[in-house]
Structure formats: C-alpha cells, structure tokens
A tleap script that builds the chain and sets N, CA, C and O, in Angstrom:
source leaprc.protein.ff14SB
mol = sequence {
  NMET PRO ALA GLU GLU ASP THR GLY ILE HIE
  CYS ARG LEU ASP GLU LEU LEU GLU GLU SER
  GLY MET THR LEU THR GLU LEU SER LYS ARG
  VAL GLY VAL SER LEU VAL ASN LEU SER VAL
  LEU LYS ASN ASP ARG ALA ARG ALA ILE ARG
  PHE SER THR LEU SER ALA ILE CYS ASP VAL
  LEU ASP CYS GLU VAL GLY GLU VAL LEU VAL
  HIE GLU CPRO
}
set mol.1.N position { 262.501 288.508 132.561 }
set mol.1.CA position { 261.193 288.846 132.023 }
set mol.1.C position { 260.526 289.861 132.951 }
set mol.1.O position { 260.438 289.618 134.155 }
set mol.2.N position { 260.050 291.006 132.413 }
set mol.2.CA position { 259.456 292.029 133.267 }
set mol.2.C position { 258.124 291.564 133.849 }
set mol.2.O position { 257.425 290.738 133.263 }
set mol.3.N position { 257.793 292.112 135.008 }
set mol.3.CA position { 256.504 291.790 135.637 }
set mol.3.C position { 255.378 292.281 134.733 }
set mol.3.O position { 255.511 293.292 134.043 }
set mol.4.N position { 254.273 291.549 134.750 }
set mol.4.CA position { 253.151 291.944 133.912 }
set mol.4.C position { 252.535 293.238 134.425 }
set mol.4.O position { 252.359 293.422 135.630 }
set mol.5.N position { 252.215 294.117 133.513 }
set mol.5.CA position { 251.615 295.396 133.840 }
set mol.5.C position { 250.134 295.193 134.145 }
set mol.5.O position { 249.426 294.516 133.401 }
set mol.6.N position { 249.671 295.787 135.247 }
set mol.6.CA position { 248.255 295.710 135.588 }
set mol.6.C position { 247.549 296.881 134.919 }
set mol.6.O position { 247.681 298.027 135.347 }
set mol.7.N position { 246.804 296.580 133.874 }
set mol.7.CA position { 246.128 297.621 133.107 }
set mol.7.C position { 244.783 298.000 133.696 }
set mol.7.O position { 244.225 299.041 133.348 }
set mol.8.N position { 244.255 297.168 134.585 }
set mol.8.CA position { 242.919 297.410 135.124 }
set mol.8.C position { 241.827 296.909 134.205 }
set mol.8.O position { 240.645 297.058 134.513 }
set mol.9.N position { 242.203 296.311 133.070 }
set mol.9.CA position { 241.225 295.765 132.138 }
set mol.9.C position { 240.886 294.341 132.574 }
set mol.9.O position { 241.774 293.511 132.769 }
set mol.10.N position { 239.602 294.074 132.721 }
set mol.10.CA position { 239.139 292.749 133.132 }
set mol.10.C position { 238.228 292.176 132.052 }
set mol.10.O position { 237.344 292.863 131.540 }
set mol.11.N position { 238.451 290.926 131.717 }
set mol.11.CA position { 237.620 290.231 130.736 }
set mol.11.C position { 236.529 289.477 131.480 }
set mol.11.O position { 236.811 288.721 132.409 }
set mol.12.N position { 235.288 289.684 131.071 }
set mol.12.CA position { 234.131 289.085 131.736 }
set mol.12.C position { 233.606 287.841 131.015 }
set mol.12.O position { 232.421 287.523 131.125 }
set mol.13.N position { 234.466 287.136 130.283 }
set mol.13.CA position { 234.002 285.964 129.540 }
set mol.13.C position { 233.335 284.930 130.437 }
set mol.13.O position { 232.322 284.343 130.056 }
set mol.14.N position { 233.893 284.698 131.627 }
set mol.14.CA position { 233.290 283.728 132.552 }
set mol.14.C position { 231.821 284.044 132.810 }
set mol.14.O position { 230.949 283.185 132.680 }
set mol.15.N position { 231.570 285.291 133.176 }
set mol.15.CA position { 230.208 285.709 133.501 }
set mol.15.C position { 229.285 285.610 132.284 }
set mol.15.O position { 228.153 285.138 132.388 }
set mol.16.N position { 229.780 286.059 131.140 }
set mol.16.CA position { 228.957 286.047 129.929 }
set mol.16.C position { 228.660 284.623 129.467 }
set mol.16.O position { 227.554 284.329 129.013 }
set mol.17.N position { 229.650 283.745 129.584 }
set mol.17.CA position { 229.422 282.345 129.212 }
set mol.17.C position { 228.391 281.710 130.136 }
set mol.17.O position { 227.517 280.972 129.681 }
set mol.18.N position { 228.489 281.994 131.426 }
set mol.18.CA position { 227.524 281.440 132.381 }
set mol.18.C position { 226.113 281.936 132.073 }
set mol.18.O position { 225.157 281.161 132.092 }
set mol.19.N position { 225.990 283.222 131.792 }
set mol.19.CA position { 224.683 283.803 131.465 }
set mol.19.C position { 224.081 283.167 130.215 }
set mol.19.O position { 222.867 282.987 130.125 }
set mol.20.N position { 224.935 282.831 129.257 }
set mol.20.CA position { 224.444 282.283 127.991 }
set mol.20.C position { 224.324 280.762 128.021 }
set mol.20.O position { 223.752 280.166 127.108 }
set mol.21.N position { 224.861 280.132 129.064 }
set mol.21.CA position { 224.833 278.673 129.151 }
set mol.21.C position { 225.764 278.002 128.166 }
set mol.21.O position { 225.547 276.856 127.774 }
set mol.22.N position { 226.807 278.721 127.764 }
set mol.22.CA position { 227.744 278.218 126.763 }
set mol.22.C position { 229.087 277.890 127.424 }
set mol.22.O position { 229.482 278.537 128.395 }
set mol.23.N position { 229.774 276.896 126.898 }
set mol.23.CA position { 231.111 276.570 127.400 }
set mol.23.C position { 232.157 277.331 126.591 }
set mol.23.O position { 231.885 277.817 125.493 }
set mol.24.N position { 233.358 277.425 127.156 }
set mol.24.CA position { 234.462 278.067 126.449 }
set mol.24.C position { 234.791 277.281 125.180 }
set mol.24.O position { 235.155 277.866 124.161 }
set mol.25.N position { 234.661 275.960 125.246 }
set mol.25.CA position { 234.921 275.114 124.075 }
set mol.25.C position { 233.946 275.439 122.953 }
set mol.25.O position { 234.344 275.557 121.794 }
set mol.26.N position { 232.671 275.583 123.295 }
set mol.26.CA position { 231.669 275.918 122.270 }
set mol.26.C position { 231.930 277.304 121.695 }
set mol.26.O position { 231.826 277.505 120.485 }
set mol.27.N position { 232.267 278.259 122.556 }
set mol.27.CA position { 232.580 279.605 122.073 }
set mol.27.C position { 233.772 279.555 121.124 }
set mol.27.O position { 233.769 280.218 120.086 }
set mol.28.N position { 234.782 278.777 121.473 }
set mol.28.CA position { 235.970 278.629 120.636 }
set mol.28.C position { 235.597 278.154 119.238 }
set mol.28.O position { 236.070 278.700 118.241 }
set mol.29.N position { 234.750 277.140 119.172 }
set mol.29.CA position { 234.324 276.601 117.875 }
set mol.29.C position { 233.520 277.617 117.084 }
set mol.29.O position { 233.703 277.752 115.874 }
set mol.30.N position { 232.635 278.329 117.757 }
set mol.30.CA position { 231.749 279.272 117.056 }
set mol.30.C position { 232.466 280.542 116.617 }
set mol.30.O position { 232.107 281.149 115.608 }
set mol.31.N position { 233.491 280.943 117.385 }
set mol.31.CA position { 234.231 282.164 117.065 }
set mol.31.C position { 235.388 281.886 116.117 }
set mol.31.O position { 235.803 282.765 115.362 }
set mol.32.N position { 235.916 280.646 116.156 }
set mol.32.CA position { 237.046 280.308 115.298 }
set mol.32.C position { 238.374 280.736 115.899 }
set mol.32.O position { 239.321 281.046 115.176 }
set mol.33.N position { 238.440 280.752 117.231 }
set mol.33.CA position { 239.659 281.106 117.953 }
set mol.33.C position { 240.007 279.917 118.837 }
set mol.33.O position { 239.117 279.277 119.395 }
set mol.34.N position { 241.288 279.620 118.966 }
set mol.34.CA position { 241.686 278.445 119.731 }
set mol.34.C position { 241.237 278.546 121.188 }
set mol.34.O position { 241.115 279.634 121.752 }
set mol.35.N position { 241.002 277.393 121.764 }
set mol.35.CA position { 240.607 277.306 123.167 }
set mol.35.C position { 241.690 277.921 124.057 }
set mol.35.O position { 241.386 278.597 125.040 }
set mol.36.N position { 242.942 277.682 123.707 }
set mol.36.CA position { 244.060 278.236 124.483 }
set mol.36.C position { 244.018 279.763 124.472 }
set mol.36.O position { 244.163 280.394 125.519 }
set mol.37.N position { 243.820 280.356 123.299 }
set mol.37.CA position { 243.788 281.817 123.210 }
set mol.37.C position { 242.604 282.405 123.967 }
set mol.37.O position { 242.744 283.439 124.620 }
set mol.38.N position { 241.443 281.763 123.890 }
set mol.38.CA position { 240.289 282.258 124.646 }
set mol.38.C position { 240.517 282.100 126.143 }
set mol.38.O position { 240.083 282.942 126.930 }
set mol.39.N position { 241.189 281.038 126.539 }
set mol.39.CA position { 241.487 280.832 127.953 }
set mol.39.C position { 242.422 281.921 128.481 }
set mol.39.O position { 242.237 282.417 129.592 }
set mol.40.N position { 243.412 282.287 127.694 }
set mol.40.CA position { 244.325 283.374 128.060 }
set mol.40.C position { 243.530 284.665 128.244 }
set mol.40.O position { 243.753 285.401 129.205 }
set mol.41.N position { 242.616 284.938 127.336 }
set mol.41.CA position { 241.780 286.131 127.423 }
set mol.41.C position { 240.886 286.072 128.663 }
set mol.41.O position { 240.798 287.038 129.420 }
set mol.42.N position { 240.235 284.948 128.859 }
set mol.42.CA position { 239.295 284.765 129.977 }
set mol.42.C position { 239.986 284.943 131.324 }
set mol.42.O position { 239.386 285.452 132.271 }
set mol.43.N position { 241.231 284.529 131.408 }
set mol.43.CA position { 241.966 284.599 132.670 }
set mol.43.C position { 242.770 285.887 132.833 }
set mol.43.O position { 243.670 285.964 133.670 }
set mol.44.N position { 242.437 286.903 132.023 }
set mol.44.CA position { 243.070 288.226 132.100 }
set mol.44.C position { 244.574 288.189 131.899 }
set mol.44.O position { 245.302 288.990 132.484 }
set mol.45.N position { 245.038 287.269 131.077 }
set mol.45.CA position { 246.470 287.193 130.784 }
set mol.45.C position { 246.794 287.691 129.367 }
set mol.45.O position { 247.960 287.740 128.976 }
set mol.46.N position { 245.771 288.053 128.613 }
set mol.46.CA position { 245.998 288.524 127.242 }
set mol.46.C position { 246.600 289.930 127.269 }
set mol.46.O position { 246.235 290.763 128.098 }
set mol.47.N position { 247.516 290.169 126.359 }
set mol.47.CA position { 248.126 291.498 126.240 }
set mol.47.C position { 247.504 292.288 125.105 }
set mol.47.O position { 247.690 293.501 125.009 }
set mol.48.N position { 246.763 291.599 124.243 }
set mol.48.CA position { 246.123 292.255 123.097 }
set mol.48.C position { 244.991 291.360 122.606 }
set mol.48.O position { 244.958 290.163 122.892 }
set mol.49.N position { 244.069 291.960 121.864 }
set mol.49.CA position { 242.995 291.194 121.230 }
set mol.49.C position { 242.683 291.859 119.899 }
set mol.49.O position { 242.614 293.085 119.808 }
set mol.50.N position { 242.498 291.059 118.887 }
set mol.50.CA position { 242.137 291.594 117.572 }
set mol.50.C position { 240.690 292.071 117.609 }
set mol.50.O position { 239.832 291.443 118.231 }
set mol.51.N position { 240.432 293.180 116.942 }
set mol.51.CA position { 239.056 293.676 116.877 }
set mol.51.C position { 238.135 292.641 116.239 }
set mol.51.O position { 236.971 292.525 116.621 }
set mol.52.N position { 238.653 291.891 115.268 }
set mol.52.CA position { 237.822 290.883 114.601 }
set mol.52.C position { 237.426 289.781 115.586 }
set mol.52.O position { 236.311 289.262 115.525 }
set mol.53.N position { 238.339 289.425 116.492 }
set mol.53.CA position { 238.035 288.417 117.510 }
set mol.53.C position { 237.012 288.956 118.490 }
set mol.53.O position { 236.048 288.269 118.828 }
set mol.54.N position { 237.215 290.172 118.944 }
set mol.54.CA position { 236.286 290.800 119.878 }
set mol.54.C position { 234.896 290.926 119.259 }
set mol.54.O position { 233.888 290.680 119.922 }
set mol.55.N position { 234.852 291.309 117.999 }
set mol.55.CA position { 233.581 291.428 117.290 }
set mol.55.C position { 232.879 290.072 117.181 }
set mol.55.O position { 231.667 289.982 117.381 }
set mol.56.N position { 233.636 289.026 116.866 }
set mol.56.CA position { 233.057 287.683 116.752 }
set mol.56.C position { 232.519 287.202 118.096 }
set mol.56.O position { 231.450 286.594 118.153 }
set mol.57.N position { 233.255 287.470 119.181 }
set mol.57.CA position { 232.794 287.099 120.518 }
set mol.57.C position { 231.473 287.816 120.823 }
set mol.57.O position { 230.529 287.205 121.325 }
set mol.58.N position { 231.419 289.098 120.520 }
set mol.58.CA position { 230.192 289.875 120.761 }
set mol.58.C position { 229.031 289.342 119.931 }
set mol.58.O position { 227.904 289.275 120.422 }
set mol.59.N position { 229.286 288.964 118.685 }
set mol.59.CA position { 228.229 288.410 117.831 }
set mol.59.C position { 227.681 287.111 118.410 }
set mol.59.O position { 226.467 286.923 118.484 }
set mol.60.N position { 228.571 286.221 118.817 }
set mol.60.CA position { 228.160 284.914 119.331 }
set mol.60.C position { 227.442 285.045 120.673 }
set mol.60.O position { 226.440 284.372 120.912 }
set mol.61.N position { 227.954 285.910 121.546 }
set mol.61.CA position { 227.359 286.061 122.876 }
set mol.61.C position { 226.259 287.124 122.916 }
set mol.61.O position { 225.661 287.363 123.965 }
set mol.62.N position { 225.997 287.756 121.776 }
set mol.62.CA position { 224.964 288.791 121.666 }
set mol.62.C position { 225.157 289.859 122.746 }
set mol.62.O position { 224.269 290.126 123.555 }
set mol.63.N position { 226.348 290.458 122.726 }
set mol.63.CA position { 226.663 291.472 123.726 }
set mol.63.C position { 227.465 292.592 123.084 }
set mol.63.O position { 227.792 292.544 121.898 }
set mol.64.N position { 227.777 293.606 123.894 }
set mol.64.CA position { 228.573 294.722 123.444 }
set mol.64.C position { 230.003 294.578 123.961 }
set mol.64.O position { 230.255 293.841 124.915 }
set mol.65.N position { 230.929 295.281 123.328 }
set mol.65.CA position { 232.339 295.241 123.713 }
set mol.65.C position { 232.500 295.567 125.203 }
set mol.65.O position { 233.277 294.915 125.901 }
set mol.66.N position { 231.773 296.565 125.684 }
set mol.66.CA position { 231.866 296.980 127.076 }
set mol.66.C position { 231.352 295.962 128.075 }
set mol.66.O position { 231.567 296.098 129.280 }
set mol.67.N position { 230.678 294.949 127.578 }
set mol.67.CA position { 230.242 293.854 128.456 }
set mol.67.C position { 231.324 292.777 128.545 }
set mol.67.O position { 231.373 292.022 129.516 }
set mol.68.N position { 232.183 292.708 127.540 }
set mol.68.CA position { 233.256 291.710 127.507 }
set mol.68.C position { 234.479 292.246 128.263 }
set mol.68.O position { 235.050 291.547 129.100 }
set mol.69.N position { 234.869 293.469 127.969 }
set mol.69.CA position { 236.039 294.078 128.593 }
set mol.69.C position { 235.597 295.267 129.424 }
set mol.69.O position { 234.910 296.160 128.928 }
set mol.70.N position { 235.992 295.277 130.688 }
set mol.70.CA position { 235.653 296.397 131.567 }
set mol.70.C position { 236.930 296.922 132.214 }
set mol.70.O position { 237.894 296.181 132.404 }
set mol.71.N position { 236.921 298.197 132.546 }
set mol.71.CA position { 238.067 298.805 133.202 }
set mol.71.C position { 237.776 298.917 134.692 }
set mol.71.O position { 236.811 299.559 135.107 }
set mol.72.N position { 238.633 298.275 135.489 }
set mol.72.CA position { 238.489 298.281 136.944 }
set mol.72.C position { 239.782 298.789 137.549 }
set mol.72.O position { 240.678 298.004 137.859 }
set mol.73.N position { 239.885 300.118 137.721 }
set mol.73.CA position { 241.145 300.698 138.235 }
set mol.73.C position { 241.467 300.250 139.658 }
set mol.73.O position { 242.488 300.653 140.216 }
savepdb mol mol.pdb
quit
C-alpha cells in the first residue's frame, strides 16, 4: 500500500465544532453522514469529500467552505 500523499489540506472540523458547541455525533445526525466518515474527515484521513456533504456541513455549522478546509503547505 503506497504512503499517503500529504496534500496540505487540513480539515478544521474540531475547531468549528468547538466554536459551535456541537459534538461530532450531533453533526453526523444533522448532516446525514456516518460518524465514521466524519471522523475520517476530521482527522485529515479523507481522500475525497462530496460537495453535497461539504455543503451540508457548512449549512449546519453556518460557515463557508474555506473555514472547513484550509490549505497549509
């Protein structure tokens, strides 16, 4: 299995959840995405994300895409 590529993309779900006072479990229920999949995203292990999922996360957390995913070279 090849080593994971470091894209420099960081998911800020931890910070956004803390700011909103919401748990990952609650976000999972409100977005309709499994807790496991959100955990993979939150821990920067996701290789892809559906735009519909990203949009739902932004709607629930009242934020913009650039607040969820940031590029840190």
